[in-house]
Each structure stands twice: as structure tokens, then as C-alpha cells.
C-alpha positions in Angstrom: -8.5 13.9 27.6 -8.4 10.5 25.9 -11.2 9.7 24.5 -13.1 6.2 25.7 -13.4 3.2 23.4 -16.3 3.1 21.9 -18.4 -0.7 22.2 -21.2 -1.4 20.0 -23.3 -4.2 21.8 -25.6 -6.1 19.6 -28.4 -8.3 20.9 -31.8 -8.5 20.8 -31.9 -9.0 24.2 -32.2 -5.5 26.1 -31.9 -6.9 29.8 -28.4 -8.7 28.2 -27.5 -5.2 26.6 -27.8 -4.0 30.0 -25.9 -6.5 32.0 -23.0 -6.4 29.4 -22.8 -2.2 30.1 -23.0 -3.2 33.7 -20.2 -5.1 33.9 -17.7 -3.5 32.0 -18.1 -0.2 33.7 -17.8 3.4 32.7 -14.5 3.1 31.1 -16.0 2.9 28.2 -18.7 4.4 25.7 -21.4 2.6 24.3 -23.9 2.2 21.4 -26.3 -0.5 21.0 -28.4 -2.5 18.2 -31.2 -4.7 18.7 -30.7 -6.6 15.7 -28.1 -7.4 12.9 -29.4 -4.7 10.1 -29.0 -1.8 13.2 -25.7 -2.8 13.6 -24.7 -3.2 10.1 -26.1 0.8 9.6 -24.1 1.9 12.7 -20.7 0.4 11.4 -21.6 2.0 7.9 -22.1 5.4 9.3 -19.4 5.5 11.9 -15.5 5.0 12.1 -15.1 5.4 15.6 -16.4 1.9 17.2 -13.6 0.0 18.6 -15.1 -3.1 19.6 -18.5 -5.0 18.6 -20.2 -7.4 21.3 -22.3 -9.5 18.9 -24.8 -11.6 19.7 -24.8 -14.8 17.1 -28.9 -15.8 17.8 -30.9 -13.0 16.7 -34.0 -12.6 14.5 -33.7 -11.1 11.0 -30.0 -10.7 10.1 -28.4 -12.7 13.0 -24.5 -12.6 14.0 -23.6 -14.7 10.9 -25.1 -12.2 8.6 -23.3 -9.7 10.5 -19.9 -11.3 10.2 -20.3 -11.9 6.5 -21.4 -8.3 5.7 -18.4 -7.0 7.9 -15.8 -9.4 6.1 -17.4 -8.6 2.7 -16.7 -4.9 3.4 -13.2 -5.8 5.2 -14.1 -3.8 8.5 -13.1 -7.0 10.4 -9.6 -5.3 9.7 -10.6 -2.5 11.7 -13.5 -3.6 14.2 -12.6 -6.7 16.5 -15.5 -8.5 17.4 -16.3 -10.8 20.5 -19.3 -13.1 20.0 -22.0 -13.9 22.7 -23.3 -17.5 22.8 -24.8 -20.3 24.8 -22.7 -22.7 26.9 -23.4 -25.4 24.9 -23.2 -23.5 21.7 -19.3 -25.0 20.6 -20.4 -25.5 16.8 -21.6 -22.0 16.2 -18.3 -20.6 17.9 -16.6 -22.5 15.5 -18.5 -21.5 12.7 -18.1 -17.9 13.9 -14.0 -18.5 14.0 -14.0 -19.8 10.8 -15.8 -15.9 9.7 -12.9 -13.8 11.8 -14.1 -13.2 15.1 -11.6 -12.3 17.7 -13.2 -14.3 20.6 -15.9 -15.1 22.5 -18.0 -15.0 25.7 -20.7 -17.3 27.2 -24.1 -16.5 28.3 -24.3 -16.6 31.4 -22.0 -13.7 31.8 -18.7 -14.0 34.1 -17.6 -10.7 35.3 -14.1 -11.3 35.5 -14.1 -13.3 32.0 -15.9 -10.7 30.2 -14.0 -8.0 31.7 -10.6 -9.4 30.7 -11.4 -10.8 27.2 -12.9 -7.3 26.2 -9.6 -5.9 27.9 -7.3 -8.2 26.1 -8.9 -7.7 22.6 -8.7 -4.0 22.8 -5.0 -4.2 23.5 -4.4 -6.2 20.9 -6.2 -4.4 18.1 -4.3 -0.9 19.6 -0.9 -2.7 19.4 -1.6 -4.0 15.7 -2.9 -0.7 14.6 0.4 1.4 16.4 2.4 -1.4 14.7 1.1 -0.6 11.4 1.2 2.9 11.6 4.9 2.3 12.2 5.6 0.0 9.3 3.8 2.3 7.0 5.4 5.8 8.2 8.8 3.5 7.7 7.4 2.3 4.0 6.9 6.0 3.1 9.8 7.3 4.6 12.2 4.7 2.3 10.6 5.4 -1.1 10.4 9.2 -0.3 14.5 8.7 0.5 14.2 6.6 -2.7 12.7 9.1 -5.2 14.8 11.9 -3.5 17.8 10.2 -4.2 17.0 9.2 -7.8 15.8 12.8 -8.7 19.2 14.1 -7.2 21.1 11.8 -9.7 18.6 12.5 -12.8 19.2 16.3 -12.3 23.1 16.1 -12.0 23.2 14.1 -15.3 20.6 16.6 -16.8 22.8 19.7 -15.6 26.4 18.1 -17.3 24.1 17.6 -20.3 22.7 20.7 -21.0 19.5 19.6 -20.9 16.6 21.2 -19.6 15.5 19.6 -16.1 11.6 19.4 -17.7 13.0 16.8 -19.8 13.2 14.2 -16.8 9.5 15.3 -16.1 8.7 14.6 -19.9 10.1 11.3 -19.5 8.6 10.4 -16.5 5.4 11.7 -17.9 5.6 9.6 -21.2 6.6 6.6 -19.3 3.6 6.4 -17.2 1.3 7.5 -20.2 2.9 4.2 -22.3 2.2 1.9 -19.2 -1.1 2.9 -18.8 -1.7 2.3 -22.4 0.1 -0.8 -22.6 -2.1 -2.3 -19.3 -5.4 -1.1 -21.2 -4.1 -3.3 -24.3 -2.5 -6.4 -22.5 -3.4 -8.2 -19.3 0.1 -10.0 -20.1 2.1 -7.8 -17.5 -0.5 -7.3 -14.6 0.9 -3.9 -13.7 -0.9 -2.4 -11.1 -0.7 1.6 -10.2 2.0 1.1 -7.7 4.3 -0.7 -10.6 3.4 1.9 -12.8 4.6 4.8 -10.4 7.7 2.9 -9.5 8.9 2.4 -13.2 7.9 5.7 -14.0 10.3 7.1 -11.4 13.1 5.0 -12.1 12.8 6.2 -15.6 14.6 9.6 -14.7 17.6 7.6 -14.4 17.5 6.4 -18.2 20.8 8.6 -19.3 22.8 8.1 -16.0 25.4 6.4 -17.6 26.5 9.8 -19.4 28.1 11.1 -15.9 31.1 9.2 -17.2 31.0 10.3 -20.5 33.4 13.2 -21.1 31.7 16.9 -21.2 33.6 17.9 -24.1 32.1 15.2 -25.9 28.7 15.4 -24.4 27.9 18.8 -25.1 29.7 18.9 -28.4 27.8 21.4 -30.6 29.2 19.8 -33.8 29.0 16.4 -35.5 30.9 13.7 -33.5 33.8 11.5 -34.9 33.3 7.9 -35.0 35.5 7.7 -31.8 33.5 10.0 -30.0 30.3 8.3 -31.4 31.5 5.2 -30.0 32.1 6.5 -26.2 28.4 8.3 -26.5 26.9 5.0 -27.3 29.1 3.6 -24.0 27.0 5.6 -21.8 24.0 2.8 -21.7 26.9 0.0 -20.7 28.3 2.1 -18.1 24.6 3.2 -16.6 23.8 -0.4 -16.5 26.7 -1.0 -14.4 26.0 1.7 -12.3 22.1 0.6 -11.8 23.5 -2.8 -10.9 25.9 -1.5 -8.3 23.7 0.7 -6.6 21.9 -2.9 -5.8 19.3 -2.8 -3.2 18.4 0.9 -3.2 16.8 0.3 -6.8 15.3 -3.3 -6.1 13.9 -1.9 -3.0 12.1 0.7 -5.2 11.1 -1.8 -7.4 9.5 -3.4 -4.8 11.5 -6.3 -3.5 14.7 -7.4 -1.1 16.2 -9.6 -3.8 15.1 -9.4 -7.3 11.8 -7.4 -8.2 10.0 -8.8 -5.2 6.4 -10.7 -5.7 5.5 -8.8 -8.7 8.9 -8.9 -10.1 8.0 -10.8 -13.7 5.3 -7.7 -14.5 7.9 -5.0 -13.0 10.6 -6.3 -15.3 8.4 -6.9 -18.2 6.7 -3.3 -17.9 10.1 -1.9 -17.5 10.9 -3.2 -21.2 9.1 -0.1 -22.6 10.6 2.3 -20.8 13.4 3.0 -23.6 10.3 4.1 -26.0 9.7 7.3 -23.9 13.1 9.0 -23.9 13.7 7.9 -28.0 10.5 9.8 -28.7 11.3 12.8 -26.6 15.2 13.0 -27.4 14.3 13.4 -30.9 11.1 15.4 -30.9 11.0 17.6 -28.2 14.5 17.8 -26.8 17.4 17.1 -29.4 20.6 16.8 -27.8 23.9 18.4 -28.5 25.7 15.3 -28.8 23.4 13.6 -30.9 23.2 16.6 -33.5 24.8 15.8 -36.8 
């Protein structure tokens, strides 16, 4: 059985609260508050309020104070508000709209108007929440697929290079540590946690160009010849070309449709420090056969 929408009616007049419940009928569950402070307390404690019917003119904390508190806590994103006002109160209605209300009803109450506006607002917010969930699920799936693709490619490289799968984990971990230290030292790049996570994930592809290096050179146990060393060094150029050809898949992981999105400068700036991790790990923890000499 579907749960009824829960409406919080906030009005200092008990008669007005009773009238609204009578008009709206038994299709809803009701909570009541006789002043703004009581309404704020209920919203602070509950997460199941579907709609707030709010009188603007109340003693103590009035409707405008309630709206300011809701705006501060971002509750207006979750709880739509219909304000209750007197017929001639146009200026206060405009003020309430500026604070984020969804609609208004006037006193004396008109039955059809109250029913229609409450129903419309609830339907609108329900559709918005469904759309938000859909977009969130799609973004999560896209990012999950991108991370999976990177993981597969990086492990292919590690397998050909006779390295432990832990090497990729070490690179990602050290990249994460370096970037967190970077944002502590300077605000030049404005990296947030999402940027750091993306760069750390993308760091797994630091050696992707080694896919094109012949295996006998890549895993040669002895010292490389000058010619072989020149071939090995070319893996950075090949890797850069591969990442460029991968194009939109990597770019979308970085957060945008073309370029690096709104945070492109920060992302690209932070990514400049990515090579420090493989340099540290490659020489100190896991020496590679083709680099020994």
C-alpha cells in the first residue's frame, strides 16, 4: 500500500489549519505547527514531509524566517512550499517567491484552488525527484563503466610488462596522496574530491603506451641496447596518442563533453603532477625488467 503524502500545515490559527485539512480530505497525512519555530523543528527531525503549507504572518518566527532557515539548510530542494496570504498581500507574495516558494493560496480559501495547487505542486516535485534519480543512476553507470574500462586496460599493460597488479593500486594511492597534499599547499588548482578521484583513477593508464612495445624488449632481463631504449621511450608518445584517440570516454571521465568541463583548468593542472607517482614507485618499489641495466 502506497504511503500518503505528508503535509505540514503551519499557521497560528487552529481554525485555518482545520479548514485546510477539511478541504484537502483524507488523501494526505497531516502534521501541524502553530508557529515557525515548531515547523522548523519538525522539518529538522523528519525526512518524510512532502509539502509545507506556510502562513506568512505569524507571531514570533514568521513565514519569512522559516523560508530563510529552509534556504540556509537547502530544505527547499526537498520540500516544496505553498504560502498562505491575505487577498491583498501582493508585496509579501513577491517577497516569498524571492525566497524560493513554489506557489501560494489566498485567504479566504477557495476549495478548488487549494486542491488543484496542492496536487500540482506535489506532482511537479515527484516528477523532479524521479528525473533526478534517473540522471544520477545514468551518471553512476557511466562513471562505473569508465572506471571498469580503465581497470581492464591498465591490467592488460601490467600483465604484458610482467608487473604485479598491485602496481596500479600503488600508483593510484600515491597519486591520491600527492594531490591531497597539493591542495593543502596551494589553492592554485581548486581541486575538489571528485577531481582528485578522477585523476587518481585515470593514473592507472600512465603506461598504456607499453601495449605497442614488443614483449621481448619490454621484459628483457638484461641491459637494453641504445636502439631498444629508444623504442621503450616511445611508449609515452604512443600512450598519449591512444588516450587522445579514446577521446570522449576519457574526457567524460574527466568531467565534461568537450575539453575538461567546467573544472578543466583545475583538472589539467592537477594532472600535471600525476607522473610523479610512477617515477617514485617504478624506481623505489617495483623495478621493471626493461629499465634495469
